[in-house]
N, C-alpha and C positions, 0 to 999 in steps of 0.2 A: 513572355515574362523574363525579366532580368535575372541573370545568374550571379550569385554572390559567393564570396569566400566567407564561410561561416564556421565559427568556433562553437563547439558544444562542450559545456563544462559539466562533467558527471556522466560516467558510463554505466549507469543503472539501466533498467528496462526502458525508461523514458528516453534517456540520452541515446542509447543504442538504436531504438526504433526511429527516433528523429533523424539520426545520422543516416540510416539506411534509406528512409523515404526522401529526405532532402537530397541525398546523392542521386537517387533515382530521378528526381526532378531536374537534375542538371547542375546543382550547386557543388562547389568545392568544399568538402567537409573535413575538418580536423576535430577529432574527439579526444578530449583530455580527461584524465582521471588521476587523482592523487594516490590511489591504491596501486598495488602491484599486479592487479588483474582487473578485468572488467567485472561488473556485477559483484563488487566486494561488500556491498551493504545488504539491506533487507531483501533486495531483488534476487540475490543469489544464494542466500543462506536460510531464509525462513520458508516453511511450507506455504505455498500460495494456491488459493482456490481461484478458479475462473468464475467469478461471482455471477449468479443468476439474479440476485437482488434481495432476497429475504433477510440477509444479514444486516440490512439497514432499514428496518421496518418503519422508522419514523422520518426517514429522508426520502421523499418521493423522487427528488431530483437525482439522488445517487442511484436509486433503483432503476429509474428510466435510463440513466447512462449505462448501467450494467446491461440492461436488456438490449439496448441499441448496439453495444459493442461486442456482445458475446459471440455472435456468428462471425464477425469480422476477425476476431482474434483466432478463432478455431480455423478459419480459412487461411489466414496469413502465416500461422505457425503450427500447422497440423502435427508435426513431429514432436512438438513440445507440450502438447495437450494430452493428458492421460485420463481415460475414463475410469470410474471407480466401481467396485462391486456394490457399494451402497453409499449414498450421500444423504444423511439424515439430518433434518432440522426438526428439533423437538421443542414444544412449548412447556417450559418448566412450571411446576406448581408453586415453588418458592425458591428464591435465590440463596446465595451464601449468607446473606444477612437476615434471612427469614421473611423477606419481602416478596409479595406476589410479582409476577412478570409485569412489566410496564404496559404491555398490551394484553387485552383479553384474548382468550383462546380463539374466539370467533374472528376477531380482527386479524390475528396472526394467520389464521387459516386463509382468510381472504387475500392477504399479501402473498402467501405461498402460491396460491392459485393464479396469481398474475403471470406465473410461469406455466406455459401450456403443458409442459412435461410433468408437472407436479402430480403426485399420487399419494393420498393419505394411507398410512400403514398403521397396523395395530402396534402400539408401543411394545407389547410383549413379543411380537414378531421381531422387532428391532432390538430386543433384549434390553429395553430401557424401563426404568422405574421413576416414580416421582415426577412424571410428566403428564400433561393433560391431553396431548395429541402429538403425533409424529408424522413427518412428511418426507417422502423420497423425491429429490429434485433433479437427479442426474446432473449434478454439478461436478465437473471434472477438476483436476488439479493441473498446475503447470510445473514442469520440471525445474529443478534448481541445480546448483553446484556444477561439477565438471561437465556433465552432459549438456547443460544449458550454455556454459561458456564456450564449449567446443563448437556448438551450432552457431552461436552469434558471432564468434570470432571468424568463422568461415564466411558468414554472410558479409561481415564488415570488409574482409579482405577482397572478396569478389566484387564488392561495390566500390572499391578503390577509396575507402575511407582511410584517412591518415590517422591512425590510432596512436596516441601517446599516453602510455600508462606511467605510473610513478612520476607524474609531472603535475605538481600542484600550481594552480593559478593563484598568484598572491595579490594581484591588483588589476583593476580595469580603469582605463581613462579614454575619453574621446579626444581625438586629434585630427583636425582637418577632414572631417567626414568619415573617418575610420575609427576603429576601437583598438587601442593598444593593450595587449595582455602581457604582463610580466609573470615569469614562471619561477618556480623554486630552483630551477637549474641555472638561473641568472640570465635567461634570454628574454628578449622583447619581440613580440610577434604582432603584426597588424592584420585585422580582418575587417570585412565590410559589415558583418553582423555577428552578434554573440547571443547564444541561448544558454541561460543558466539553468541547468537541470540537476543541480547539486542537492536536491531535496530541501531547498529553501533553508540551507544551513551555512552557506558561505557567500562572501562577496555581496552582502546585502547593504545597500546605501542606508544612511541614517534615517532618511525620510520613510523608508519602508519599515524600519524597525520601530520608529517612534509613533507612527500613525497607523491607521487601519484602513488602507485603501481597498482591502478585500471585504470590508464591512464587518468582519468578525475578528476577534482577538486571536493572534497566533500564539501557540504554545508548543513546547518541545517535551515529548513524553519519553521516558525510559521504559521500553517495552521488552519483556523477556519471553523466551520460549523454552519449555522444558522438553528435552529430547528423550525418546524411548525406543526400545527394541521390541518388536512384535515376535513373541516366541511361538505363536500359532497363527501364522498369516493365512488369509484367504487367497484365492487365486488372483484377485485384483485388490488394490488398496481400498480402504474404507475411510469415511469421514463422518464424524458425529459432532453436532453442535446443539447446545441448549440455548434457548432465547426466552425472554428479552430482559436482560439485567445482568447481575453479577453471576455469570454462569461459565462453565468450561467449554472448551472447543478442542477437538482432536482432529488432526489432518496429517496426511502423509508427507514425507520429505523425499521426493523422488530425485535422486542424484545420478543414477546410472541406469543401465538396462537390466539390472538384477531382477530375476523372477523367482519367487514372489518378492514384493517390496516389504521390507521389515522396519524401516526407519520412520518414526512419527514425531510430531511436535504437538505439544499441548500448551494452550494459553488459557487464561482465566480473566473474566471481565474485571475482577478486582485484584487478585493476588499477583498476577504477573505484570501489572503496571506499577512501577516503582516510584514514579514521581512525575509531576507536571511543572515544568520550569518556563520562565519567560525568555531564556537565552539558551542557544544550543550548547555553549561551552559549560554552562551550569549542569545541564542534563548529562553531558558527557562525563563530567567530573563525578556525578552521582553514580553513573554506570560503572566507572572504574573503581569506585569505593566498595562495590558489592563483593562479598566473600561467599565461598561455598557453604560455610557454616550458616550464614544468614539465609541463603537460598534454601538450604535444607529445612530449617525450622520455620521460616516465615512464608515460604512460597511452595516448596515441594509437598510438604506434609498436608497443608490445607487443600492444595489443588488435587492431590491424589484422593483425599477424603471425599471431595466433591465429585470427582470422576466416578468413584465407586458407588456413590449415592445414586447417580443417574444410570450407571452401567455396572452392575454388580460383578460382571465378568472381567472388568478391567484389571484388577489387582493381580489375578493369576496369569493373565495373558501378557502384560506389558512390564518390561524391566527398565528401570531408570538408567540413563546413560550420562546426562549432564545438562547444561543449560547454556543459552546464548542470549545476547542482548544487543539492542540497537536503540538509537535515538531517532524518533520520528517527529516531523513537524505536522501539526494538526490545527484545524480551525475550530474554535470553541463556539458551537452552535447548539441550540436546543434540540434540533433534529439529529445531531451527530452526523452531519453532512460529511461525506468522505470522497468526493470526486476531485479530480485534478482541476486546477484553475490556471489558465494561461493568460498572461498580460505583458505589456511592455512599459518600461519606465526608463526615461532618459536614454533611449536607443537600445536598451538591453531587454531581451525577451526572457521572462521568468516563467517557470512551470512549478506551481505549488503541487506537491505530490498528492495522488489519490489512489485509486485502485489500478491494478495492472492493465485492465482493458481500456482505461482512459488514455492510453498512448495514442489512440486514433483521434480522440478529441484534441489532444495536445498537438498532433501534427496538423490537423485541419486549421486550428486556430493560429498556429505558428505561420502557416502559409498565408492566412488572411493578414496577419500583422506584417509579414514581409512585403506583401503586395499593396497593403493599405486598403484592401477591399472590405467594405462594410464594417468599419471600425469607428468607435466613439472614444473621446477622451474625457475623463472625469477624475477629479481628485488626484492629479499627478500621474495617472496611469492611462494607458490606451488598451482597449480590448474589443473583440468582435461583438457586434450587436446580437448575433445569433449564437454566441458562445456560452460556455458554462457559467461564467461570472454573471452575465446578463440574465440568463434563465433562472439562476439560483439565488438571485439577489434577495428575494423575500425570505428564503430559508437562512441565508447568511446573516441577515439583519435581526433575526428573531433571537432575543437574549434569553439566557437561562433565568428561571425564577428562583427566588431565595430558597435554599435548601433542596433544590431539585437534584435528584440522582443523575449524574452525568459523568462520563469518563474524563471529561475535561477538568473536573473538580477533584479527581483522585489525587491525594497527597500533593496538593498544589503548594508551590512555594515561589516566592518572587526571585 
């Protein structure tokens, strides 16, 4: 196989993993990020579960991708995967709007048991109320923050990846079979290939913005997480999530080797999603406009009320610390599909973000696009015939019905 000089734009989990694997394959890799450190976005700041699948009960393709990649991630990054004392998925009786869960209890049970390690538990044993069923899935978390950055920085250095942080790519253009990158430092650099792993938020050509080559509408969501301190921690961290609708989720934020872990993040299907915009800059402006007072009255209070409804011991055990927010690109689909999608347009490879374990799909499909093996061209883009975009096409094309509850419709604005 030919070896290329490859620029990767964006040093989140996807960008870092692609850099490591492509360097291992013999390519010369330069990894750019506009931030002052790697993993400066959601990859390095929000609590991350290594998903088993049940968090996406209506997207079979997302669940299958989670199942296929779970063991790969645990094997590739064992020091970054942390087992939990308990990892509970509960089926809620009614959500924050008083609506029943989107799936029946029996349907959700079947989805949980797609994971071999699943075990149904008594909700009382899990200290949960207002739920019809609860399941332990042995779903671990992935470390974030300084501990994660230290590990991946060491890996990048040992792999001879040329890492350039605080260096924003301002433009791309093709010249004589190569791609010229202009940087915020005033330099121009040429590469054989470029991978845009910026979270689908920068350097997007007009054709990708105005059309829907991925079959589904792209939107940019302002997502918040409320941070808490556990005043009575168990020996190992815990995770609790209620499904399927406008429900809360609690997960650990493991940033160091401290034992026991005390930092947690809470999200809510309705309250911590601030807006759904058609452009990333609009979403970023909305995020920057949020105030502590607004978060307290409109997000924190209702979220804590919901947490206490499902877990009465929450209020006495957890103390509020603050909040954080990010802008995330998502695809508006009826199934709430959340896998990464990799494709090429006009010589540039793009990775639309998904779940953390999708980094393996992104690498396999990037390799296929680099070699031209088993790829098809359609609607101005090129993608692998055995890749996620091809396999998930029916899900991606399925449109929402009028009035259907979906996170893509939450606080939508043009």
